[in-house]
C-alpha positions as CSV (number, residue, x, y, z in Angstrom):
1,M,16.0,-59.3,67.1
2,T,15.6,-57.6,63.8
3,E,14.0,-54.1,63.3
4,H,10.9,-55.6,61.6
5,K,10.3,-58.0,64.5
6,Q,10.5,-55.0,66.9
7,R,7.7,-53.2,65.0
8,G,4.1,-53.7,65.8
9,F,1.6,-55.3,63.6
10,L,0.1,-52.1,62.2
11,A,3.6,-50.6,61.7
12,R,4.6,-53.7,59.6
13,I,1.5,-53.3,57.5
14,W,2.2,-49.6,57.0
15,F,5.8,-50.0,56.1
16,G,5.0,-52.9,53.8
17,F,2.5,-50.7,52.0
18,W,5.0,-47.9,51.8
19,D,7.7,-50.3,50.3
20,S,5.1,-51.4,47.6
21,I,4.5,-47.8,46.6
22,N,8.2,-47.2,46.3
23,W,8.6,-50.3,44.1
24,V,5.7,-49.1,41.8
25,R,7.2,-45.6,41.7
26,R,10.6,-47.0,40.6
27,A,9.0,-49.3,38.1
28,V,7.0,-46.4,36.5
29,F,10.0,-44.1,36.3
30,N,12.1,-46.9,34.8
31,L,9.5,-47.5,32.2
32,L,9.3,-43.8,31.4
33,F,13.1,-43.8,31.1
34,L,13.1,-46.7,28.7
35,A,10.4,-45.0,26.6
36,L,12.6,-41.9,26.5
37,V,15.6,-43.9,25.3
38,Y,13.4,-45.5,22.7
39,F,12.3,-42.2,21.3
40,V,15.8,-40.9,21.2
41,L,17.0,-44.0,19.3
42,V,14.1,-43.5,16.9
43,L,15.1,-39.9,16.3
44,L,18.7,-40.9,15.7
45,F,18.3,-43.8,13.4
46,A,14.9,-43.5,11.8
47,G,16.0,-41.0,9.1
48,D,13.6,-38.6,7.5
49,G,11.2,-41.3,6.4
50,L,10.7,-39.7,3.0
51,E,10.3,-41.8,-0.1
52,P,12.0,-40.3,-3.2
53,I,9.7,-38.7,-5.7
54,R,9.5,-40.9,-8.8
55,N,9.0,-40.0,-12.4
56,K,5.5,-39.2,-13.7
57,T,4.1,-38.0,-10.4
58,T,1.1,-35.8,-10.1
59,L,1.2,-32.9,-7.7
60,V,-2.1,-32.8,-5.8
61,L,-3.1,-29.2,-4.8
62,Q,-5.8,-29.9,-2.2
63,P,-6.3,-27.0,0.2
64,Q,-8.0,-28.0,3.5
65,G,-10.5,-25.8,5.2
66,F,-9.7,-22.1,5.3
67,V,-6.8,-20.6,3.3
68,V,-4.9,-18.3,5.6
69,E,-1.7,-16.3,5.8
70,Q,-0.7,-18.1,9.1
71,Y,-2.1,-20.8,11.3
72,T,-4.4,-19.7,14.1
73,G,-3.1,-20.1,17.6
74,S,0.4,-20.6,19.1
75,P,2.8,-22.9,17.2
76,F,2.8,-25.4,20.0
77,E,-1.0,-25.4,20.3
78,R,-1.3,-25.8,16.6
79,A,1.2,-28.7,16.4
80,Y,-0.5,-30.5,19.4
81,N,-4.0,-30.1,17.9
82,E,-2.7,-31.4,14.5
83,L,-1.2,-34.5,16.1
84,T,-4.5,-35.2,17.9
85,G,-6.7,-34.4,15.0
86,N,-8.4,-31.5,16.8
87,N,-7.0,-28.6,14.7
88,R,-9.1,-26.1,12.8
89,P,-8.7,-27.1,9.2
90,E,-6.4,-24.4,7.7
91,T,-4.0,-24.2,4.7
92,R,-1.3,-21.6,4.5
93,Q,-1.3,-19.5,1.3
94,R,2.5,-19.6,1.2
95,D,2.6,-23.4,1.1
96,L,0.3,-23.6,-1.8
97,I,2.3,-21.1,-3.8
98,R,5.7,-22.5,-2.9
99,A,4.6,-26.0,-3.9
100,V,3.4,-24.8,-7.3
101,E,6.6,-22.8,-7.9
102,L,8.9,-25.7,-7.0
103,A,6.9,-28.2,-9.1
104,K,7.2,-26.0,-12.2
105,D,10.9,-26.9,-12.7
106,D,10.7,-30.4,-11.2
107,Q,11.1,-33.0,-13.9
108,Q,9.5,-35.7,-11.7
109,I,6.2,-33.7,-11.6
110,T,4.4,-34.2,-14.9
111,Q,1.0,-32.8,-14.1
112,M,-1.1,-31.1,-11.4
113,L,-4.5,-31.8,-10.0
114,I,-6.4,-29.0,-8.2
115,D,-8.8,-30.7,-5.8
116,V,-11.2,-28.1,-4.3
117,R,-13.5,-30.5,-2.5
118,Q,-12.0,-29.9,0.9
119,L,-11.7,-26.1,0.5
120,W,-14.0,-24.0,2.7
121,S,-13.0,-20.4,2.1
122,V,-10.3,-18.4,0.5
123,G,-10.1,-14.6,-0.2
124,Q,-10.2,-13.2,-3.7
125,A,-6.8,-11.5,-3.2
126,N,-5.3,-14.9,-2.3
127,L,-6.9,-16.5,-5.3
128,Q,-5.4,-13.9,-7.6
129,E,-1.9,-14.6,-6.1
130,L,-2.5,-18.3,-6.7
131,Q,-3.5,-17.6,-10.2
132,V,-0.1,-16.0,-10.9
133,A,1.7,-19.1,-9.7
134,I,-0.5,-21.6,-11.5
135,N,-0.3,-19.7,-14.8
136,D,3.4,-19.7,-14.5
137,F,3.4,-23.5,-13.9
138,K,1.3,-23.9,-17.1
139,T,3.9,-22.2,-19.2
140,T,6.0,-25.4,-19.0
141,G,3.3,-27.3,-20.9
142,K,2.5,-29.6,-18.0
143,P,-1.3,-30.1,-17.9
144,V,-3.4,-28.9,-15.0
145,Y,-6.7,-30.5,-14.1
146,A,-9.3,-29.5,-11.5
147,L,-11.9,-31.6,-9.7
148,G,-14.9,-30.5,-7.7
149,A,-18.2,-31.7,-6.4
150,F,-20.0,-28.7,-5.0
151,M,-18.2,-25.6,-6.2
152,D,-19.1,-22.2,-4.8
153,Q,-17.4,-19.0,-6.1
154,D,-14.2,-19.5,-4.1
155,R,-13.8,-23.1,-5.2
156,Y,-14.7,-22.4,-8.8
157,F,-12.3,-19.5,-9.2
158,L,-9.5,-21.8,-8.2
159,A,-10.8,-24.6,-10.4
160,S,-11.1,-22.3,-13.4
161,L,-7.3,-21.8,-13.4
162,A,-6.9,-25.4,-14.7
163,D,-6.7,-26.5,-18.3
164,E,-9.7,-28.7,-17.8
165,V,-12.3,-28.6,-15.1
166,W,-14.0,-31.8,-14.0
167,L,-17.2,-32.0,-12.0
168,E,-18.7,-35.0,-10.3
169,P,-21.9,-36.1,-12.1
170,D,-24.1,-35.0,-9.2
171,G,-22.2,-31.9,-8.6
172,L,-23.0,-28.2,-8.7
173,V,-21.3,-24.9,-9.7
174,W,-23.0,-22.1,-7.8
175,L,-22.1,-18.5,-8.9
176,D,-24.5,-15.9,-7.5
177,G,-22.4,-12.8,-7.3
178,F,-21.1,-10.8,-4.3
179,A,-23.3,-9.4,-1.5
180,L,-22.8,-7.7,1.8
181,Y,-25.7,-8.2,4.2
182,R,-25.7,-7.9,8.0
183,N,-28.2,-7.6,10.9
184,Y,-29.4,-4.2,12.3
185,Y,-30.3,-4.0,15.9
186,Q,-31.7,-0.6,16.7
187,E,-35.3,-1.7,17.3
188,G,-34.1,-4.6,19.4
189,L,-31.8,-2.5,21.5
190,D,-34.6,0.1,22.0
191,K,-36.8,-2.7,23.3
192,L,-34.0,-3.6,25.7
193,A,-33.7,0.1,26.6
194,V,-30.0,0.1,25.8
195,D,-28.7,3.6,25.1
196,I,-26.1,3.5,22.3
197,N,-23.8,6.6,22.4
198,L,-22.1,6.7,19.0
199,F,-19.2,8.9,18.1
200,R,-17.7,8.8,14.6
201,V,-16.1,10.9,11.9
202,G,-16.7,10.0,8.3
203,E,-19.9,9.9,6.2
204,Y,-19.1,6.3,5.2
205,K,-17.8,5.0,8.5
206,S,-20.6,2.5,8.7
207,A,-19.1,-0.1,11.1
208,V,-21.4,0.8,13.9
209,E,-24.6,1.6,11.8
210,P,-26.2,-1.7,12.9
211,Y,-26.5,-0.4,16.5
212,V,-28.2,2.9,15.6
213,R,-30.2,1.9,12.5
214,N,-32.6,-0.7,11.3
215,D,-31.3,-0.6,7.7
216,M,-28.3,0.3,5.6
217,S,-27.8,4.0,5.2
218,P,-27.9,5.5,1.6
219,A,-24.2,6.5,1.9
220,D,-23.2,3.0,2.9
221,K,-25.3,1.4,0.1
222,E,-23.6,3.7,-2.4
223,A,-20.1,2.8,-1.1
224,K,-20.7,-0.9,-0.8
225,R,-22.3,-1.1,-4.2
226,Y,-19.3,0.6,-5.8
227,L,-16.9,-1.7,-4.0
228,L,-18.8,-4.9,-4.9
229,D,-19.3,-4.0,-8.5
230,G,-15.6,-3.5,-8.9
231,L,-14.7,-6.9,-7.2
232,W,-17.5,-8.8,-9.1
233,Q,-16.2,-7.4,-12.4
234,Q,-12.7,-8.6,-11.6
235,Y,-14.1,-12.0,-10.8
236,L,-16.1,-12.3,-14.0
237,E,-13.3,-11.1,-16.2
238,T,-10.9,-13.6,-14.7
239,V,-13.2,-16.6,-14.9
240,A,-14.3,-15.7,-18.4
241,Q,-10.7,-15.4,-19.5
242,N,-9.8,-18.7,-17.9
243,R,-12.8,-20.5,-19.5
244,G,-12.5,-18.7,-22.9
245,L,-16.0,-17.1,-22.5
246,P,-17.1,-13.6,-23.3
247,V,-17.8,-11.7,-20.0
248,D,-21.3,-10.7,-21.0
249,V,-22.2,-14.3,-21.9
250,L,-21.0,-15.5,-18.6
251,E,-22.9,-12.8,-16.7
252,R,-26.1,-13.4,-18.6
253,S,-25.8,-17.2,-17.9
254,I,-25.4,-16.5,-14.2
255,N,-28.4,-14.1,-14.1
256,A,-30.5,-16.7,-15.9
257,Y,-29.5,-19.6,-13.7
258,A,-33.0,-20.2,-12.4
259,E,-34.4,-20.5,-15.9
260,Q,-31.6,-22.9,-16.9
261,I,-32.1,-25.1,-13.9
262,Q,-35.8,-25.3,-14.8
263,S,-35.1,-26.1,-18.4
264,H,-32.7,-28.9,-17.4
265,Q,-35.2,-30.3,-14.9
266,G,-32.9,-29.6,-11.9
267,D,-29.8,-31.3,-13.4
268,T,-27.2,-28.9,-12.0
269,S,-24.2,-30.7,-13.4
270,Q,-25.5,-30.5,-17.0
271,V,-26.3,-26.8,-16.5
272,A,-22.6,-26.3,-15.6
273,M,-21.6,-28.1,-18.8
274,D,-23.9,-26.1,-21.0
275,M,-22.8,-22.8,-19.4
276,G,-19.2,-23.8,-20.3
277,L,-18.1,-23.8,-16.7
278,V,-16.8,-27.4,-16.8
279,D,-15.3,-29.6,-19.4
280,A,-16.5,-33.0,-18.3
281,L,-18.5,-34.9,-15.8
282,K,-16.4,-37.6,-14.2
283,T,-16.8,-40.1,-11.4
284,R,-13.9,-40.6,-9.1
285,P,-12.8,-43.9,-10.8
286,E,-12.9,-42.1,-14.1
287,V,-10.7,-39.3,-12.7
288,R,-8.2,-41.8,-11.4
289,A,-8.1,-43.6,-14.8
290,E,-7.6,-40.4,-16.7
291,L,-4.7,-39.2,-14.5
292,A,-3.2,-42.7,-14.6
293,R,-2.4,-42.2,-18.3
294,F,0.7,-40.2,-17.1
295,G,2.0,-43.0,-14.8
296,T,0.6,-45.4,-12.3
297,S,1.9,-46.3,-8.9
298,D,1.4,-50.1,-8.9
299,G,-0.2,-51.1,-12.1
300,S,-3.7,-50.5,-10.7
301,D,-6.2,-47.9,-12.0
302,S,-4.8,-45.3,-9.6
303,F,-2.1,-42.7,-10.4
304,R,1.2,-41.8,-8.9
305,Q,0.6,-38.7,-6.7
306,I,2.0,-36.6,-3.9
307,N,0.1,-34.1,-1.8
308,F,1.5,-30.6,-1.9
309,M,2.3,-30.6,1.9
310,N,4.3,-33.9,1.6
311,Y,6.0,-32.5,-1.5
312,L,7.3,-29.5,0.4
313,Q,9.0,-31.8,2.9
314,H,11.3,-32.8,0.0
315,H,12.3,-29.2,-0.6
316,P,13.7,-27.4,2.5
317,N,14.5,-23.7,2.1
318,S,17.9,-23.1,0.5
319,G,20.4,-20.6,1.7
320,S,21.6,-17.3,0.2
321,T,25.0,-15.8,-0.2
322,K,23.7,-12.2,0.1
323,G,20.9,-12.1,2.6
324,K,17.3,-12.6,3.4
325,I,14.0,-10.8,2.9
326,G,12.1,-11.0,6.1
327,I,8.3,-11.2,6.1
328,V,6.3,-10.0,9.1
329,L,2.6,-10.8,9.1
330,A,-0.1,-8.7,10.7
331,E,-3.2,-10.8,10.3
332,G,-6.5,-10.3,12.2
333,E,-7.9,-7.6,14.4
334,I,-5.3,-5.2,15.8
335,V,-5.4,-5.3,19.6
336,T,-3.1,-4.0,22.4
337,G,-0.5,-6.1,24.0
338,H,0.5,-9.7,23.2
339,A,-1.8,-11.9,21.1
340,E,-1.4,-15.4,19.5
341,P,-1.5,-15.7,15.7
342,G,-5.0,-14.9,14.5
343,L,-4.9,-11.5,16.2
344,A,-2.4,-8.7,15.5
345,G,-1.2,-7.8,19.0
346,S,0.7,-4.6,19.2
347,S,3.4,-6.1,21.4
348,S,3.6,-9.3,19.4
349,I,3.9,-7.6,16.0
350,S,6.3,-5.0,17.4
351,A,8.6,-7.8,18.8
352,L,8.7,-9.4,15.4
353,L,9.6,-6.1,13.7
354,R,12.3,-5.5,16.2
355,K,13.6,-9.0,15.6
356,A,13.8,-8.3,11.9
357,A,15.6,-5.0,12.6
358,T,18.3,-6.6,14.7
359,D,18.9,-9.6,12.4
360,D,21.9,-8.7,10.3
361,D,21.0,-11.3,7.7
362,I,17.7,-9.7,6.9
363,K,18.3,-6.9,4.4
364,A,14.7,-5.8,3.8
365,V,11.3,-6.4,5.3
366,V,7.9,-7.0,3.8
367,L,5.0,-6.2,6.1
368,R,2.1,-8.4,5.0
369,V,-1.1,-6.9,6.2
370,D,-4.4,-8.8,6.3
371,S,-6.4,-7.0,8.9
372,P,-9.6,-5.0,9.3
373,G,-7.9,-2.7,11.8
374,G,-8.9,-2.4,15.4
375,D,-7.5,-0.3,18.3
376,A,-6.1,3.0,17.0
377,F,-3.4,3.2,19.7
378,A,-2.2,-0.3,19.0
379,S,-2.1,0.5,15.3
380,E,0.2,3.5,16.0
381,I,2.5,1.4,18.1
382,I,3.0,-1.0,15.2
383,R,3.5,1.8,12.8
384,Q,6.2,3.3,15.0
385,E,8.1,0.0,14.8
386,V,7.8,0.1,11.0
387,M,9.5,3.5,11.2
388,N,12.2,2.2,13.5
389,L,12.9,-0.5,10.9
390,K,13.4,2.2,8.2
391,E,15.7,4.2,10.6
392,A,17.8,1.0,11.0
393,G,18.5,1.3,7.2
394,K,16.3,-1.6,6.1
395,P,13.8,-1.1,3.3
396,V,10.2,-1.8,4.4
397,L,7.5,-2.6,1.8
398,V,3.8,-3.3,2.6
399,S,2.0,-6.1,0.9
400,M,-1.8,-6.0,1.4
401,G,-3.7,-9.3,1.4
402,N,-7.4,-9.7,1.3
403,L,-8.1,-6.9,3.8
404,A,-6.0,-3.9,4.9
405,A,-8.6,-1.4,6.1
406,S,-8.8,1.3,8.7
407,G,-6.1,0.4,11.3
408,G,-4.7,-2.1,8.7
409,Y,-4.2,0.9,6.4
410,W,-2.8,3.0,9.3
411,I,0.1,0.6,10.0
412,S,1.0,0.7,6.3
413,M,1.8,4.4,6.4
414,G,5.5,5.1,6.6
415,A,6.6,2.1,4.5
416,D,8.9,2.8,1.5
417,E,6.2,1.3,-0.8
418,V,2.6,0.2,-0.3
419,W,1.5,-2.6,-2.6
420,S,-2.1,-3.9,-2.9
421,N,-3.8,-6.7,-4.8
422,E,-6.5,-5.7,-7.2
423,A,-9.1,-7.4,-5.0
424,T,-7.7,-6.1,-1.6
425,I,-10.3,-4.3,0.5
426,T,-8.6,-1.3,1.9
427,G,-9.1,2.4,2.9
428,S,-11.8,2.9,5.6
429,I,-9.9,5.9,6.8
430,G,-12.0,6.9,9.7
431,I,-12.4,6.8,13.5
432,F,-15.3,5.8,15.7
433,G,-16.2,5.2,19.3
434,I,-19.2,3.6,20.9
435,V,-20.3,3.6,24.5
436,P,-23.5,1.6,25.4
437,T,-25.1,2.4,28.7
438,F,-27.9,0.4,30.4
439,Q,-29.5,2.8,32.9
440,D,-32.9,2.5,31.3
441,S,-32.6,-1.3,31.0
442,L,-31.9,-1.5,34.8
443,A,-34.7,0.9,35.5
444,K,-37.1,-1.5,34.0
445,L,-36.0,-4.0,36.7
446,G,-36.3,-1.4,39.4
447,I,-32.6,-0.8,39.7
448,Y,-31.3,2.8,39.8
449,T,-27.9,4.4,40.2
450,D,-27.2,7.5,42.4
451,G,-24.3,9.0,44.3
452,V,-21.9,12.0,44.4
453,G,-18.6,12.8,42.7
454,T,-16.0,15.5,43.2
455,T,-16.1,16.7,39.6
456,D,-18.6,16.9,36.8
457,V,-17.0,13.9,35.0
458,A,-16.4,11.7,38.0
459,G,-18.1,8.4,37.4
460,A,-19.4,9.8,34.0
461,F,-18.5,6.6,32.1
462,R,-20.2,4.1,34.3
463,P,-22.3,1.8,32.1
464,D,-25.2,2.1,34.5
465,R,-25.4,5.9,34.1
466,A,-26.4,8.1,31.1
467,L,-23.6,9.9,29.4
468,S,-23.5,13.6,30.4
469,D,-23.1,16.3,27.8
470,E,-19.6,16.9,29.1
471,A,-18.6,13.3,28.6
472,K,-20.1,13.2,25.1
473,Q,-18.1,16.4,24.2
474,I,-14.9,14.8,25.5
475,I,-15.3,11.7,23.4
476,Q,-16.4,13.5,20.3
477,S,-13.4,15.8,20.6
478,I,-11.0,12.9,20.9
479,I,-12.6,11.1,17.9
480,E,-12.3,14.2,15.8
481,D,-8.6,14.6,16.8
482,G,-8.0,11.0,15.9
483,Y,-9.5,11.5,12.5
484,R,-7.3,14.6,11.9
485,D,-4.3,12.6,12.9
486,F,-5.3,9.8,10.5
487,L,-5.8,12.4,7.6
488,E,-2.5,14.1,8.4
489,L,-0.7,10.8,8.5
490,V,-2.0,9.7,5.2
491,A,-1.4,13.1,3.6
492,E,2.2,13.0,4.8
493,Y,3.1,9.6,3.4
494,R,0.9,9.7,0.3
495,D,2.1,13.2,-0.7
496,M,-1.4,14.5,-0.7
497,S,-3.2,17.4,0.9
498,T,-5.4,16.7,3.9
499,T,-8.3,18.0,1.9
500,A,-7.6,15.5,-0.9
501,V,-7.3,12.6,1.6
502,D,-10.5,13.7,3.3
503,G,-12.2,13.4,-0.2
504,V,-11.3,9.7,-0.4
505,A,-11.5,9.0,3.3
506,Q,-14.7,9.5,5.4
507,G,-14.5,5.9,6.3
508,R,-15.1,4.7,2.7
509,V,-13.8,1.3,1.6
510,W,-12.1,0.7,-1.7
511,S,-10.9,-2.3,-3.7
512,G,-7.1,-2.4,-4.4
513,Q,-7.6,-1.1,-8.0
514,Q,-9.9,1.7,-6.8
515,A,-7.3,2.6,-4.1
516,L,-4.6,2.8,-6.8
517,D,-6.7,5.1,-8.9
518,R,-7.0,7.4,-5.8
519,D,-3.2,7.3,-5.0
520,L,-3.8,5.4,-1.7
521,V,-1.3,2.7,-2.8
522,D,1.8,2.7,-5.0
523,Q,1.5,-0.5,-6.9
524,L,-0.7,-3.5,-7.7
525,G,0.8,-6.9,-7.2
526,G,0.9,-10.0,-5.0
527,L,3.3,-10.9,-2.2
528,Q,5.8,-12.5,-4.6
529,S,6.0,-9.2,-6.6
530,V,6.6,-7.3,-3.4
531,I,9.3,-9.6,-2.3
532,K,11.1,-9.1,-5.6
533,A,10.7,-5.3,-5.2
534,A,12.2,-5.5,-1.7
535,A,15.1,-7.5,-3.0
536,I,15.8,-4.8,-5.6
537,R,15.8,-2.1,-3.0
538,A,18.2,-4.1,-0.8
539,D,20.5,-4.8,-3.8
540,L,20.0,-8.5,-3.5
541,D,18.9,-9.0,-7.1
542,D,17.8,-12.7,-7.4
543,D,20.1,-14.0,-4.7
544,Y,18.1,-14.0,-1.5
545,Q,16.2,-16.2,0.9
546,V,12.7,-15.6,2.1
547,E,12.3,-15.9,5.9
548,W,9.0,-15.6,7.7
549,V,9.6,-13.8,10.9
550,E,7.1,-15.3,13.3
551,Q,6.6,-16.9,16.7
552,N,8.4,-20.2,17.0
553,M,8.1,-23.1,19.4
554,S,10.7,-23.4,22.2
555,A,13.3,-26.2,22.0
556,W,11.4,-28.2,24.6
557,E,8.1,-27.8,22.7
558,S,9.7,-28.8,19.4
559,L,11.2,-31.9,21.1
560,I,7.8,-33.0,22.5
561,V,6.1,-32.5,19.1
562,G,8.9,-34.3,17.4
563,W,8.7,-37.3,19.7
564,S,4.9,-37.5,19.4
565,A,5.1,-37.3,15.6
566,R,7.7,-40.1,15.5
567,L,5.5,-42.2,17.8
568,L,2.5,-41.8,15.5
569,S,4.6,-42.6,12.5
570,T,6.1,-45.7,14.2
571,L,2.6,-46.9,15.2
572,D,1.5,-46.2,11.6
573,V,-1.2,-43.8,12.8
574,D,-2.3,-41.1,10.3
575,P,-3.6,-38.1,12.4
576,N,-5.2,-36.7,9.3
577,T,-7.8,-39.5,9.3
578,L,-9.0,-38.0,12.6
579,L,-9.6,-34.6,11.1
580,K,-13.2,-33.6,10.7
581,R,-13.6,-32.3,7.2
582,S,-17.3,-31.5,7.1
583,Q,-18.2,-27.9,7.0
584,L,-19.4,-26.2,10.2
585,P,-23.1,-26.5,10.7
586,L,-25.2,-23.5,9.8
587,P,-26.0,-22.4,13.4
588,Q,-22.3,-22.5,14.2
589,Q,-21.5,-20.5,11.1
590,L,-24.0,-17.8,12.1
591,E,-22.7,-17.7,15.6
592,T,-19.2,-17.3,14.3
593,R,-20.1,-14.5,12.0
594,L,-22.0,-12.6,14.6
595,R,-19.2,-13.1,17.1
596,Q,-16.8,-11.7,14.5
597,Q,-19.0,-8.6,14.1
598,L,-19.4,-7.9,17.8
599,E,-15.9,-8.8,19.0
600,P,-14.3,-5.5,18.2
601,L,-17.1,-3.6,20.0
602,L,-17.0,-5.9,23.0
603,R,-13.2,-5.4,23.2
604,Q,-13.8,-1.6,23.1
605,Y,-16.3,-1.9,25.9
606,E,-13.9,-3.9,28.1
607,R,-11.1,-1.4,27.6
608,P,-12.1,2.1,26.5
609,G,-10.2,3.5,23.5
610,I,-10.6,4.7,19.9
611,L,-11.2,2.2,17.1
612,A,-9.8,2.5,13.7
613,H,-11.8,-0.6,12.5
614,C,-13.6,-1.7,9.4
615,L,-16.4,-4.3,9.9
616,C,-15.8,-5.3,6.3
617,L,-17.6,-8.6,5.9
618,S,-16.2,-10.8,3.2
619,P,-18.4,-10.6,0.1
620,Q,-20.8,-13.6,0.1
C-alpha cells in the first residue's frame, strides 16, 4: 500500500493543497528568474539607444520647475520618483550651463531655443551665471531665440538673454520689482499667551522679529531696502542692456504699467511689444515654422531639435591627464548630523570634504555654498573640515550661489579665496536664540507646573515654565560669546579688525557687490570662474576634469534603476509624460513658504542650540 493510501482523507486534502502551493511558488520564482535573464540580455545587447545628432539641430534649453544646485532627496529616491513620474520638478544649474558650453563648439547645433514656459523659479545669481554661458554661445554667431507665455521676472531675465524674444499672443510679461514681505505674529502669540524669550546680538539680525513684533523694525527696513535696491538695479541694468533699452526708460515703463494696460485695453502682449520687452508675438505653429528654416526633421513644419538633457547624454565627461577639481555643494539649511541633499548636514558635508581630501586625483576643491545658515555648531564642524582640506595641501575656494548668509558665510571662512556672484545674498553675521514657553497658555486651560529641583537652574528650560533670570543670563552670555567668535573668525580670515567687522556685521545682509565693497569677499564671479581660479592654484592650467563630490547610489540601487529604465524604454513608456508640470496651487505655496520660515526655529526648539541663520526670503 502506498503512502498516500495510508493517509486519511483530511491529510490527503492538506498535502494536496501544500503541493499546489509549492508548485505556484516554483512557477513564480521561475518567472522572476526569466524576467531577470531578460533584463540582463537587454542591458548587454540593447546598446545606449542614442540616435546620432544630425546637422542643423536646435538645442532646446527648457528648464523644468525649480533650478537648483543639486536634486532634492537621496539619489535613489530621486531616480525612483523620476521613473514613476512623482518627482519634484527640478533642473540642475550645472546641466544647463554644461549643455550650452558644449553646444557652442558643436557644428551639428546651429541655433538655440530658450523655452521658459515650464520654469518655476531660479535665483538671480544662477541667472547671471547662465548669462555668461549664453553670451559666450552667442559669440559663435549662432542665433538664440526665447519663447514664453506668462513671463515673470525670473523667466523674463532668462528670455532676455536671447537675440529675439517671442511671446505667445495671449501672453504676459510681468515685471514688478523686488519685495520682501513676511507675516508678523506678536499679537497672535500674545492672544495664545505664548512667552517668546528672544536672545540675539546684532541690530540687523531680524530673523526672529516676526515673533516679537507686529511690523518690520526701522533698522530692518533700512537694511532690506538697501539690499533690494542694489539687486533691482542689477536686474534693470542687465535686462536693459540685453534689450538695447536705456535703464531709465525701462524703469519708467515698469512704474507706469497700470497706465499702459489701461491704454491698451488690457492687451498685455501688446504692452510687452510697445515696452520693447519682446520682438514678436508668435503662436506655437509660427514658432515651429520659424525655427524650421534652419532644418526640418521629416519635411513637416516642425524643426530638428534636441532637449538639453538628452543632448548631455551624447557628451560624457572626458578625462584629464593632470587631475580633477572637486566640487562639494553645501545647499540648504545647515543642520547637525546626516541629511539628504536639500539640507546641509554637518556629517554629510564633512564626509564629502574628507572624501575629496583623500582622493589623490582631486588637486583642488571648490566649496559651492547656497545656504541661509542654520545651526552654529554644525557650521563650525563643516568649517573645520575645510581647514583639514587645506592642511592636506589642497587649495580650497568658496563659490557663493544665490545665498551664503550667516552660517553659510561662517563655513566660507578659512578658504584660500571667497568668491561671490554680484547678486548673491550674503553676510548676516550674527547670532540668535529663541526659547518659547507656554506656561501662560496652559494656565488658561487650568494646567499648572510645580515641583522642586536641586539647583536654581534644574528644570529651568522646560517649555511649560517661565524662564528664570538665571536661565536668561546663561543664554544671553552664550549668544554674546558666539557673536564674538563669529567676529573674531571673520576678522582673522578677512584680515580686518573685530571693530571693522562689527561695523558691517550686526546681522546685516548684503548683496555680493555690496559685500565686495566691504571686503567680505575676495572676488566677484560665477562657479566657472572659481573653478578656473582653483585650477590655476593647483597648477592644472586648462588640463583638468570637474568632478562633483556628492552622494551616489549603491551598486544595487543603480542596477535596480537601470533595469527599470530599460523596461520603460522597451515598453516605449515616457515617464516625463506622467510629470505634473502645473505650478503648485496658491494655498500649497503659502504653506510651503511658512514652513520654510518656521522650520529653523522648530528645529531649534527640538534640539536646543545657537542659530547662525538668516531667514532671507527670496525677493518677490
